[in-house]
Structure formats: structure tokens, C-alpha cells
Steps between C-alpha positions, in 0.01 A plus 500: 500500500812296556521308825877529508694824525851537374751765603531639148122528434343842553186517711222617264260612773754706688372853558713772348419868518349611172605864538265793447177383339237670289184415693153541343255712697125537474398763248241766570554528874616810685735297719763261367382141552715203399314255274490138612458212261430126520720215387353231274435297817311788664761623749527875549825652375658838470656569162808700407682555173870564443428763235215724384504332157430160653214645703350667191537182293304299758245746641482768232659839451226677700574305821625742771793384713731598785856393581543288813766268633404134530525526878264800512254322270505189722449701818201679346326192362568222751247640755242483219558128447728528198806309614635457146678752280502416131770676298454556126191288432444465128129424484198660657127467452304806393357703784151417615240767439153502647231473239171670567243231435139475588375153573144415406260447786393139512330276750572135556192299408565222748550713811371843402819660633625829370821503299731765354380855469235517774534614856337298776 
């Protein structure tokens, strides 16, 4: 970041309306629920895409979406702690799925405490 601003330099962090966005929603629910994501630093963010092709390229062709204005997306997600709106992200991690695992029942030899798999 430059410490000096000049009259002819554009401000890169200036907010501009992005127009109508293609916003990913949670699949498999009866109601429409906007999906929230995390930035690489762990902050919650809402995500919107400027076209359905960009959304499909990042999240897959099966990802359901709705059209929202940036202002509507912000007003829906800010109360949930997502103050950021990321437009056209290019990378995303695969979705997390719960794996059904069974942990073996073991006891600690030093303390005799019960570990994974047993109820107290």
C-alpha cells in the first residue's frame, strides 16, 4: 500500500456495486439458504459471481444459485457475521463431508481414563 495518494491514482479498495450476482445456496434444503464461506485468513464471507459460468467453474455445475443484488446479499449476511462480500473467487476447497468412523475403545494405562468410543 502506498503511503502517498495522487489525484490521478484510482483507489483500489473503493466499493463499487457489482450488479446482480449469482449467489450459491445450500443444496438439499427446502428453503433457500445462502452459503457462507471463509477467506484464507478464516474470516466469514458471502460469495457472489458475475455469471453462472464463473460459479460453475469454481463450485461445480451442480451448485444451485439465486440472483441477488450486492446490497441484498450484504443485508442478509452481515447479521450472521459475514461482513465481507467476495465477488468472483477463483479457488475453493472441496466441501467437507462427515465420515462415519468408529474409534476403537482404549484405556489410558497411566490414568485408567476412558477414551474415544465409550460413554461415561
